[in-house]
LUMLOVEX-299483 format. One record per atom (N, C-alpha, C, O): residue number from 1; x, y, z; residue in three letters; chain; atom name. Coordinates in steps of 0.001 Angstrom, whole numbers. Example, Ala and Ser with C-alpha at 12.3 -4.5 7.8 and 13.67 -1.06 7.14 Angstrom:
NODE:1:13190:-5690:7800:ALA:A:N
NODE:1:12300:-4500:7800:ALA:A:CA
NODE:1:13200:-3300:7800:ALA:A:C
NODE:1:14236:-3319:8465:ALA:A:O
NODE:2:12850:-2250:7080:SER:A:N
NODE:2:13670:-1060:7140:SER:A:CA
NODE:2:12900:30:7870:SER:A:C
NODE:2:13409:1138:8039:SER:A:O
This chain:
NODE:1:-3406:227245:-134391:UNK:A:N
NODE:1:-2519:227055:-135529:UNK:A:CA
NODE:1:-1946:228399:-135935:UNK:A:C
NODE:1:-2696:229354:-136133:UNK:A:O
NODE:2:-647:228489:-136060:UNK:A:N
NODE:2:6:229731:-136464:UNK:A:CA
NODE:2:58:229809:-137978:UNK:A:C
NODE:2:496:228872:-138645:UNK:A:O
NODE:3:-391:230926:-138511:UNK:A:N
NODE:3:-461:231129:-139951:UNK:A:CA
NODE:3:763:231898:-140415:UNK:A:C
NODE:3:968:233028:-139970:UNK:A:O
NODE:4:1609:231317:-141315:UNK:A:N
NODE:4:2818:232016:-141771:UNK:A:CA
NODE:4:2555:233095:-142818:UNK:A:C
NODE:4:3483:233801:-143213:UNK:A:O
NODE:5:1307:233239:-143277:UNK:A:N
NODE:5:1022:234263:-144287:UNK:A:CA
NODE:5:1129:235660:-143678:UNK:A:C
NODE:5:858:235842:-142491:UNK:A:O
NODE:6:1522:236647:-144485:UNK:A:N
NODE:6:1646:238022:-143982:UNK:A:CA
NODE:6:329:238571:-143451:UNK:A:C
NODE:6:-745:238262:-143968:UNK:A:O
NODE:7:430:239379:-142425:UNK:A:N
NODE:7:-729:240060:-141854:UNK:A:CA
NODE:7:-876:241385:-142587:UNK:A:C
NODE:7:59:242186:-142590:UNK:A:O
NODE:8:-2022:241638:-143208:UNK:A:N
NODE:8:-2183:242853:-144022:UNK:A:CA
NODE:8:-1983:244140:-143224:UNK:A:C
NODE:8:-2354:244229:-142054:UNK:A:O
NODE:9:-1389:245133:-143885:UNK:A:N
NODE:9:-1326:246480:-143348:UNK:A:CA
NODE:9:-179:246813:-142429:UNK:A:C
NODE:9:4:247983:-142093:UNK:A:O
NODE:10:608:245834:-142002:UNK:A:N
NODE:10:1714:246107:-141097:UNK:A:CA
NODE:10:3033:245932:-141826:UNK:A:C
NODE:10:3290:244882:-142414:UNK:A:O
NODE:11:3858:246947:-141788:UNK:A:N
NODE:11:5169:246897:-142461:UNK:A:CA
NODE:11:6266:247102:-141418:UNK:A:C
NODE:11:6092:247853:-140458:UNK:A:O
NODE:12:7388:246432:-141618:UNK:A:N
NODE:12:8503:246548:-140683:UNK:A:CA
NODE:12:8995:247985:-140594:UNK:A:C
NODE:12:9391:248440:-139521:UNK:A:O
NODE:13:8973:248703:-141713:UNK:A:N
NODE:13:9413:250089:-141718:UNK:A:CA
NODE:13:8579:250990:-140819:UNK:A:C
NODE:13:9036:252061:-140419:UNK:A:O
NODE:14:7348:250562:-140496:UNK:A:N
NODE:14:6492:251349:-139604:UNK:A:CA
NODE:14:7049:251414:-138181:UNK:A:C
NODE:14:6664:252287:-137403:UNK:A:O
NODE:15:7961:250487:-137838:UNK:A:N
NODE:15:8552:250479:-136492:UNK:A:CA
NODE:15:9653:251515:-136337:UNK:A:C
NODE:15:10086:251805:-135221:UNK:A:O
NODE:16:10107:252072:-137452:UNK:A:N
NODE:16:11203:253049:-137407:UNK:A:CA
NODE:16:12447:252477:-138049:UNK:A:C
NODE:16:12369:251718:-139016:UNK:A:O
NODE:17:13605:252848:-137502:UNK:A:N
NODE:17:14882:252390:-138060:UNK:A:CA
NODE:17:15025:250877:-137952:UNK:A:C
NODE:17:14528:250254:-137014:UNK:A:O
NODE:18:15711:250305:-138927:UNK:A:N
NODE:18:15973:248869:-138948:UNK:A:CA
NODE:18:17479:248661:-138971:UNK:A:C
NODE:18:18177:249219:-139818:UNK:A:O
NODE:19:17971:247867:-138052:UNK:A:N
NODE:19:19386:247500:-138028:UNK:A:CA
NODE:19:19485:246026:-138378:UNK:A:C
NODE:19:18576:245253:-138076:UNK:A:O
NODE:20:20576:245634:-139009:UNK:A:N
NODE:20:20789:244245:-139416:UNK:A:CA
NODE:20:22016:243720:-138694:UNK:A:C
NODE:20:23094:244305:-138789:UNK:A:O
NODE:21:21856:242613:-137970:UNK:A:N
NODE:21:22973:242029:-137227:UNK:A:CA
NODE:21:24012:241459:-138201:UNK:A:C
NODE:21:23726:241243:-139379:UNK:A:O
NODE:22:25217:241221:-137685:UNK:A:N
NODE:22:26276:240616:-138502:UNK:A:CA
NODE:22:25835:239254:-139026:UNK:A:C
NODE:22:26071:238919:-140187:UNK:A:O
NODE:23:25197:238476:-138165:UNK:A:N
NODE:23:24743:237142:-138565:UNK:A:CA
NODE:23:23755:237226:-139731:UNK:A:C
NODE:23:23901:236507:-140720:UNK:A:O
NODE:24:22759:238096:-139620:UNK:A:N
NODE:24:21754:238234:-140677:UNK:A:CA
NODE:24:22392:238731:-141973:UNK:A:C
NODE:24:22032:238270:-143056:UNK:A:O
NODE:25:23322:239653:-141872:UNK:A:N
NODE:25:24004:240171:-143065:UNK:A:CA
NODE:25:24813:239069:-143745:UNK:A:C
NODE:25:24827:238979:-144973:UNK:A:O
NODE:26:25489:238226:-142953:UNK:A:N
NODE:26:26245:237109:-143533:UNK:A:CA
NODE:26:25315:236094:-144196:UNK:A:C
NODE:26:25611:235592:-145280:UNK:A:O
NODE:27:24197:235796:-143547:UNK:A:N
NODE:27:23235:234853:-144131:UNK:A:CA
NODE:27:22721:235375:-145470:UNK:A:C
NODE:27:22591:234617:-146431:UNK:A:O
NODE:28:22432:236669:-145527:UNK:A:N
NODE:28:21943:237278:-146761:UNK:A:CA
NODE:28:23033:237272:-147835:UNK:A:C
NODE:28:22769:236931:-148988:UNK:A:O
NODE:29:24254:237650:-147455:UNK:A:N
NODE:29:25380:237662:-148386:UNK:A:CA
NODE:29:25626:236266:-148965:UNK:A:C
NODE:29:25864:236127:-150165:UNK:A:O
NODE:30:25569:235248:-148130:UNK:A:N
NODE:30:25795:233873:-148582:UNK:A:CA
NODE:30:24715:233400:-149550:UNK:A:C
NODE:30:24993:232596:-150439:UNK:A:O
NODE:31:23490:233889:-149386:UNK:A:N
NODE:31:22359:233443:-150209:UNK:A:CA
NODE:31:22326:234104:-151588:UNK:A:C
NODE:31:21785:233522:-152529:UNK:A:O
NODE:32:22882:235285:-151728:UNK:A:N
NODE:32:22755:236032:-152986:UNK:A:CA
NODE:32:23234:235250:-154217:UNK:A:C
NODE:32:22483:235175:-155189:UNK:A:O
NODE:33:24440:234665:-154233:UNK:A:N
NODE:33:24866:233929:-155423:UNK:A:CA
NODE:33:23961:232737:-155752:UNK:A:C
NODE:33:23761:232411:-156922:UNK:A:O
NODE:34:23418:232092:-154723:UNK:A:N
NODE:34:22495:230970:-154919:UNK:A:CA
NODE:34:21253:231390:-155686:UNK:A:C
NODE:34:20652:230584:-156396:UNK:A:O
NODE:35:20869:232656:-155542:UNK:A:N
NODE:35:19659:233179:-156179:UNK:A:CA
NODE:35:19953:233875:-157499:UNK:A:C
NODE:35:19056:234452:-158113:UNK:A:O
NODE:36:21197:233824:-157933:UNK:A:N
NODE:36:21554:234433:-159204:UNK:A:CA
NODE:36:21937:235899:-159117:UNK:A:C
NODE:36:22049:236572:-160141:UNK:A:O
NODE:37:22140:236401:-157908:UNK:A:N
NODE:37:22567:237792:-157722:UNK:A:CA
NODE:37:24084:237833:-157578:UNK:A:C
NODE:37:24683:236888:-157063:UNK:A:O
NODE:38:24707:238911:-158025:UNK:A:N
NODE:38:26163:239003:-157865:UNK:A:CA
NODE:38:26542:239105:-156384:UNK:A:C
NODE:38:25771:239628:-155580:UNK:A:O
NODE:39:27716:238610:-156031:UNK:A:N
NODE:39:28170:238722:-154637:UNK:A:CA
NODE:39:28289:240192:-154227:UNK:A:C
NODE:39:28525:241065:-155063:UNK:A:O
NODE:40:28124:240446:-152946:UNK:A:N
NODE:40:28264:241791:-152389:UNK:A:CA
NODE:40:29144:241741:-151155:UNK:A:C
NODE:40:29245:240721:-150474:UNK:A:O
NODE:41:29775:242871:-150888:UNK:A:N
NODE:41:30495:243020:-149629:UNK:A:CA
NODE:41:29472:243019:-148494:UNK:A:C
NODE:41:28300:243335:-148704:UNK:A:O
NODE:42:29920:242666:-147302:UNK:A:N
NODE:42:29023:242532:-146158:UNK:A:CA
NODE:42:28223:243809:-145892:UNK:A:C
NODE:42:27008:243747:-145708:UNK:A:O
NODE:43:28888:244958:-145871:UNK:A:N
NODE:43:28188:246212:-145548:UNK:A:CA
NODE:43:27191:246602:-146640:UNK:A:C
NODE:43:26128:247147:-146342:UNK:A:O
NODE:44:27525:246328:-147890:UNK:A:N
NODE:44:26606:246596:-148990:UNK:A:CA
NODE:44:25374:245702:-148884:UNK:A:C
NODE:44:24249:246158:-149083:UNK:A:O
NODE:45:25595:244420:-148567:UNK:A:N
NODE:45:24479:243483:-148396:UNK:A:CA
NODE:45:23621:243882:-147198:UNK:A:C
NODE:45:22394:243792:-147256:UNK:A:O
NODE:46:24256:244320:-146119:UNK:A:N
NODE:46:23521:244750:-144923:UNK:A:CA
NODE:46:22595:245926:-145266:UNK:A:C
NODE:46:21430:245940:-144868:UNK:A:O
NODE:47:23114:246896:-145995:UNK:A:N
NODE:47:22310:248070:-146358:UNK:A:CA
NODE:47:21163:247688:-147292:UNK:A:C
NODE:47:20041:248170:-147135:UNK:A:O
NODE:48:21451:246818:-148265:UNK:A:N
NODE:48:20403:246399:-149199:UNK:A:CA
NODE:48:19312:245626:-148470:UNK:A:C
NODE:48:18126:245842:-148722:UNK:A:O
NODE:49:19701:244725:-147567:UNK:A:N
NODE:49:18722:243953:-146795:UNK:A:CA
NODE:49:17836:244874:-145959:UNK:A:C
NODE:49:16619:244694:-145917:UNK:A:O
NODE:50:18435:245847:-145303:UNK:A:N
NODE:50:17643:246804:-144503:UNK:A:CA
NODE:50:16658:247549:-145396:UNK:A:C
NODE:50:15506:247748:-145010:UNK:A:O
NODE:51:17091:247960:-146579:UNK:A:N
NODE:51:16184:248654:-147509:UNK:A:CA
NODE:51:15036:247760:-147954:UNK:A:C
NODE:51:13889:248204:-148015:UNK:A:O
NODE:52:15338:246502:-148266:UNK:A:N
NODE:52:14289:245577:-148699:UNK:A:CA
NODE:52:13278:245314:-147589:UNK:A:C
NODE:52:12074:245250:-147838:UNK:A:O
NODE:53:13776:245160:-146357:UNK:A:N
NODE:53:12896:244780:-145252:UNK:A:CA
NODE:53:11993:245908:-144767:UNK:A:C
NODE:53:11089:245665:-143969:UNK:A:O
NODE:54:12214:247119:-145225:UNK:A:N
NODE:54:11315:248222:-144851:UNK:A:CA
NODE:54:9881:247865:-145222:UNK:A:C
NODE:54:8949:248211:-144496:UNK:A:O
NODE:55:9697:247175:-146349:UNK:A:N
NODE:55:8344:246834:-146799:UNK:A:CA
NODE:55:7921:245421:-146412:UNK:A:C
NODE:55:6889:244942:-146881:UNK:A:O
NODE:56:8699:244743:-145564:UNK:A:N
NODE:56:8324:243402:-145107:UNK:A:CA
NODE:56:7061:243460:-144266:UNK:A:C
NODE:56:6806:244438:-143562:UNK:A:O
NODE:57:6273:242394:-144353:UNK:A:N
NODE:57:5028:242300:-143576:UNK:A:CA
NODE:57:5188:241288:-142446:UNK:A:C
NODE:57:5896:240290:-142577:UNK:A:O
NODE:58:4512:241572:-141333:UNK:A:N
NODE:58:4558:240674:-140174:UNK:A:CA
NODE:58:3838:239368:-140519:UNK:A:C
NODE:58:2802:239372:-141185:UNK:A:O
NODE:59:4409:238246:-140051:UNK:A:N
NODE:59:3763:236946:-140227:UNK:A:CA
NODE:59:3437:236365:-138869:UNK:A:C
NODE:59:3844:236900:-137838:UNK:A:O
NODE:60:2704:235272:-138875:UNK:A:N
NODE:60:2308:234611:-137635:UNK:A:CA
NODE:60:3484:234067:-136847:UNK:A:C
NODE:60:3436:234026:-135617:UNK:A:O
NODE:61:4536:233650:-137531:UNK:A:N
NODE:61:5762:233252:-136843:UNK:A:CA
NODE:61:5908:231787:-136521:UNK:A:C
NODE:61:7022:231342:-136246:UNK:A:O
NODE:62:4848:231022:-136539:UNK:A:N
NODE:62:4983:229584:-136316:UNK:A:CA
NODE:62:5457:229194:-134932:UNK:A:C
NODE:62:6032:228116:-134782:UNK:A:O
NODE:63:5247:230011:-133911:UNK:A:N
NODE:63:5602:229666:-132548:UNK:A:CA
NODE:63:7066:229810:-132194:UNK:A:C
NODE:63:7461:229465:-131081:UNK:A:O
NODE:64:7880:230305:-133105:UNK:A:N
NODE:64:9309:230500:-132819:UNK:A:CA
NODE:64:9498:231815:-132071:UNK:A:C
NODE:64:8663:232713:-132181:UNK:A:O
NODE:65:10588:231941:-131310:UNK:A:N
NODE:65:10826:233196:-130582:UNK:A:CA
NODE:65:11124:234357:-131522:UNK:A:C
NODE:65:11636:234146:-132621:UNK:A:O
NODE:66:10813:235566:-131105:UNK:A:N
NODE:66:11041:236760:-131914:UNK:A:CA
NODE:66:9862:237042:-132823:UNK:A:C
NODE:66:8963:236214:-132973:UNK:A:O
NODE:67:9874:238219:-133426:UNK:A:N
NODE:67:8843:238570:-134396:UNK:A:CA
NODE:67:9327:238141:-135767:UNK:A:C
NODE:67:10523:238188:-136054:UNK:A:O
NODE:68:8407:237727:-136606:UNK:A:N
NODE:68:8778:237241:-137929:UNK:A:CA
NODE:68:8139:238107:-139000:UNK:A:C
NODE:68:6953:238432:-138948:UNK:A:O
NODE:69:8968:238469:-139972:UNK:A:N
NODE:69:8554:239361:-141049:UNK:A:CA
NODE:69:8947:238747:-142375:UNK:A:C
NODE:69:9940:238025:-142464:UNK:A:O
NODE:70:8161:239036:-143415:UNK:A:N
NODE:70:8423:238427:-144724:UNK:A:CA
NODE:70:8401:239470:-145833:UNK:A:C
NODE:70:7516:240323:-145902:UNK:A:O
NODE:71:9410:239371:-146700:UNK:A:N
NODE:71:9502:240211:-147892:UNK:A:CA
NODE:71:9580:239276:-149094:UNK:A:C
NODE:71:10376:238337:-149109:UNK:A:O
NODE:72:8745:239542:-150107:UNK:A:N
NODE:72:8809:238756:-151341:UNK:A:CA
NODE:72:8820:239700:-152529:UNK:A:C
NODE:72:8129:240719:-152539:UNK:A:O
NODE:73:9617:239345:-153534:UNK:A:N
NODE:73:9678:240124:-154763:UNK:A:CA
NODE:73:9887:239188:-155942:UNK:A:C
NODE:73:10892:238482:-156020:UNK:A:O
NODE:74:8917:239193:-156864:UNK:A:N
NODE:74:9058:238368:-158063:UNK:A:CA
NODE:74:10151:238927:-158967:UNK:A:C
NODE:74:10878:238160:-159599:UNK:A:O
NODE:75:10279:240253:-159037:UNK:A:N
NODE:75:11288:240842:-159920:UNK:A:CA
NODE:75:12712:240538:-159438:UNK:A:C
NODE:75:13618:240366:-160253:UNK:A:O
NODE:76:12907:240471:-158138:UNK:A:N
NODE:76:14218:240111:-157585:UNK:A:CA
NODE:76:14367:238606:-157406:UNK:A:C
NODE:76:15461:238104:-157149:UNK:A:O
NODE:77:13247:237891:-157547:UNK:A:N
NODE:77:13189:236439:-157332:UNK:A:CA
NODE:77:13710:236081:-155946:UNK:A:C
NODE:77:14574:235219:-155786:UNK:A:O
NODE:78:13160:236767:-154953:UNK:A:N
NODE:78:13648:236635:-153595:UNK:A:CA
NODE:78:12491:236573:-152600:UNK:A:C
NODE:78:11556:237371:-152664:UNK:A:O
NODE:79:12572:235619:-151687:UNK:A:N
NODE:79:11605:235474:-150596:UNK:A:CA
NODE:79:12426:235460:-149310:UNK:A:C
NODE:79:13183:234523:-149061:UNK:A:O
NODE:80:12273:236498:-148499:UNK:A:N
NODE:80:13079:236649:-147283:UNK:A:CA
NODE:80:12169:236562:-146065:UNK:A:C
NODE:80:11162:237265:-145983:UNK:A:O
NODE:81:12523:235704:-145126:UNK:A:N
NODE:81:11859:235649:-143834:UNK:A:CA
NODE:81:12877:236115:-142800:UNK:A:C
NODE:81:13973:235563:-142703:UNK:A:O
NODE:82:12507:237129:-142033:UNK:A:N
NODE:82:13441:237717:-141064:UNK:A:CA
NODE:82:12898:237573:-139648:UNK:A:C
NODE:82:11710:237773:-139399:UNK:A:O
NODE:83:13789:237224:-138728:UNK:A:N
NODE:83:13455:237237:-137306:UNK:A:CA
NODE:83:13967:238562:-136760:UNK:A:C
NODE:83:15128:238924:-136948:UNK:A:O
NODE:84:13073:239280:-136079:UNK:A:N
NODE:84:13382:240642:-135647:UNK:A:CA
NODE:84:13137:240786:-134155:UNK:A:C
NODE:84:12112:240343:-133638:UNK:A:O
NODE:85:14086:241409:-133467:UNK:A:N
NODE:85:13905:241796:-132066:UNK:A:CA
NODE:85:13527:243269:-132083:UNK:A:C
NODE:85:14378:244128:-132313:UNK:A:O
NODE:86:12270:243562:-131842:UNK:A:N
NODE:86:11803:244947:-131939:UNK:A:CA
NODE:86:11773:245656:-130593:UNK:A:C
NODE:86:11350:246810:-130519:UNK:A:O
NODE:87:12212:244992:-129529:UNK:A:N
NODE:87:12178:245625:-128219:UNK:A:CA
NODE:87:13167:246775:-128096:UNK:A:C
NODE:87:12797:247858:-127643:UNK:A:O
NODE:88:14417:246560:-128493:UNK:A:N
NODE:88:15268:247751:-128466:UNK:A:CA
NODE:88:14861:248651:-129620:UNK:A:C
NODE:88:14377:248177:-130648:UNK:A:O
NODE:89:15053:249915:-129450:UNK:A:N
NODE:89:14785:250816:-130557:UNK:A:CA
NODE:89:16145:251223:-131088:UNK:A:C
NODE:89:16888:251863:-130344:UNK:A:O
NODE:90:16518:250913:-132276:UNK:A:N
NODE:90:15728:250446:-133408:UNK:A:CA
NODE:90:15534:248933:-133419:UNK:A:C
NODE:90:16167:248207:-132652:UNK:A:O
NODE:91:14637:248465:-134311:UNK:A:N
NODE:91:14419:247037:-134501:UNK:A:CA
NODE:91:15699:246419:-135059:UNK:A:C
NODE:91:16367:247013:-135905:UNK:A:O
NODE:92:16034:245217:-134576:UNK:A:N
NODE:92:17247:244539:-135023:UNK:A:CA
NODE:92:16871:243217:-135695:UNK:A:C
NODE:92:16222:242363:-135092:UNK:A:O
NODE:93:17287:243066:-136948:UNK:A:N
NODE:93:17095:241815:-137674:UNK:A:CA
NODE:93:18193:240866:-137203:UNK:A:C
NODE:93:19378:241127:-137409:UNK:A:O
NODE:94:17789:239751:-136562:UNK:A:N
NODE:94:18783:238846:-135985:UNK:A:CA
NODE:94:19156:237706:-136919:UNK:A:C
NODE:94:20318:237301:-136959:UNK:A:O
NODE:95:18198:237182:-137671:UNK:A:N
NODE:95:18474:236118:-138637:UNK:A:CA
NODE:95:17575:236293:-139854:UNK:A:C
NODE:95:16519:236921:-139773:UNK:A:O
NODE:96:18006:235730:-140986:UNK:A:N
NODE:96:17166:235733:-142182:UNK:A:CA
NODE:96:17258:234378:-142870:UNK:A:C
NODE:96:18275:233687:-142805:UNK:A:O
NODE:97:16180:234030:-143520:UNK:A:N
NODE:97:16148:232879:-144416:UNK:A:CA
NODE:97:15817:233431:-145789:UNK:A:C
NODE:97:14867:234201:-145929:UNK:A:O
NODE:98:16578:233057:-146802:UNK:A:N
NODE:98:16373:233602:-148143:UNK:A:CA
NODE:98:16160:232440:-149106:UNK:A:C
NODE:98:16959:231506:-149169:UNK:A:O
NODE:99:15054:232522:-149857:UNK:A:N
NODE:99:14738:231484:-150843:UNK:A:CA
NODE:99:14479:232110:-152201:UNK:A:C
NODE:99:14180:233298:-152319:UNK:A:O
NODE:100:14602:231277:-153213:UNK:A:N
NODE:100:14255:231685:-154570:UNK:A:CA
NODE:100:12733:231810:-154625:UNK:A:C
NODE:100:12018:230963:-154091:UNK:A:O
NODE:101:12245:232860:-155268:UNK:A:N
NODE:101:10799:233104:-155318:UNK:A:CA
NODE:101:10340:233367:-156742:UNK:A:C
NODE:101:10905:234199:-157453:UNK:A:O
NODE:102:9311:232646:-157139:UNK:A:N
NODE:102:8622:232900:-158399:UNK:A:CA
NODE:102:7148:233013:-158039:UNK:A:C
NODE:102:6593:232120:-157398:UNK:A:O
NODE:103:6515:234101:-158445:UNK:A:N
NODE:103:5126:234334:-158070:UNK:A:CA
NODE:103:4202:233298:-158695:UNK:A:C
NODE:103:4548:232677:-159701:UNK:A:O
NODE:104:3048:233115:-158111:UNK:A:N
NODE:104:2048:232180:-158629:UNK:A:CA
NODE:104:1618:232582:-160037:UNK:A:C
NODE:104:1379:231716:-160879:UNK:A:O
NODE:105:1516:233884:-160300:UNK:A:N
NODE:105:1146:234335:-161641:UNK:A:CA
NODE:105:2184:233931:-162678:UNK:A:C
NODE:105:1838:233537:-163792:UNK:A:O
NODE:106:3444:234030:-162313:UNK:A:N
NODE:106:4513:233645:-163232:UNK:A:CA
NODE:106:4456:232147:-163498:UNK:A:C
NODE:106:4594:231715:-164643:UNK:A:O
NODE:107:4253:231349:-162451:UNK:A:N
NODE:107:4152:229897:-162622:UNK:A:CA
NODE:107:2971:229544:-163513:UNK:A:C
NODE:107:3088:228683:-164385:UNK:A:O
NODE:108:1830:230204:-163302:UNK:A:N
NODE:108:626:229935:-164110:UNK:A:CA
NODE:108:877:230299:-165574:UNK:A:C
NODE:108:470:229559:-166470:UNK:A:O
NODE:109:1530:231408:-165822:UNK:A:N
NODE:109:1820:231829:-167191:UNK:A:CA
NODE:109:2749:230835:-167878:UNK:A:C
NODE:109:2573:230527:-169057:UNK:A:O
NODE:110:3740:230333:-167138:UNK:A:N
NODE:110:4649:229331:-167713:UNK:A:CA
NODE:110:3900:228064:-168098:UNK:A:C
NODE:110:4118:227508:-169175:UNK:A:O
NODE:111:3012:227608:-167209:UNK:A:N
NODE:111:2235:226400:-167484:UNK:A:CA
NODE:111:1358:226613:-168718:UNK:A:C
NODE:111:1222:225714:-169548:UNK:A:O
NODE:112:774:227780:-168837:UNK:A:N
NODE:112:-81:228073:-169974:UNK:A:CA
NODE:112:721:228058:-171277:UNK:A:C
NODE:112:236:227551:-172289:UNK:A:O
NODE:113:1923:228597:-171266:UNK:A:N
NODE:113:2774:228612:-172462:UNK:A:CA
NODE:113:3212:227210:-172850:UNK:A:C
NODE:113:3408:226923:-174030:UNK:A:O
NODE:114:3368:226331:-171856:UNK:A:N
NODE:114:3825:224960:-172114:UNK:A:CA
NODE:114:2750:224105:-172773:UNK:A:C
NODE:114:3064:223068:-173357:UNK:A:O
NODE:115:1506:224515:-172690:UNK:A:N
NODE:115:397:223719:-173263:UNK:A:CA
NODE:115:434:223699:-174741:UNK:A:C
NODE:115:-422:223078:-175372:UNK:A:O
């Protein structure tokens, strides 16, 4: 069974430079307004995504091709799963999935306030 949870201690930035493909940058740009972030130009979104993914952690990947990395931030309300081809140097982010993220602590605090 493949575990999608992050593997402790491994960060994407440890591989060196990170490049973001046009496809991944477009996917990220398209997702930003859905998450309540202002729209960005493609190159600005590409740079921001590369900066965020430096601290992404490797996940089990679920049997899909490529390496899978995950970045989550409660303050940005963003959960990013990236497929990365790390064979060429630098690592290339080929696709991303971006979801709205609220931490478990935030959800628990909301439930407590609702009581």
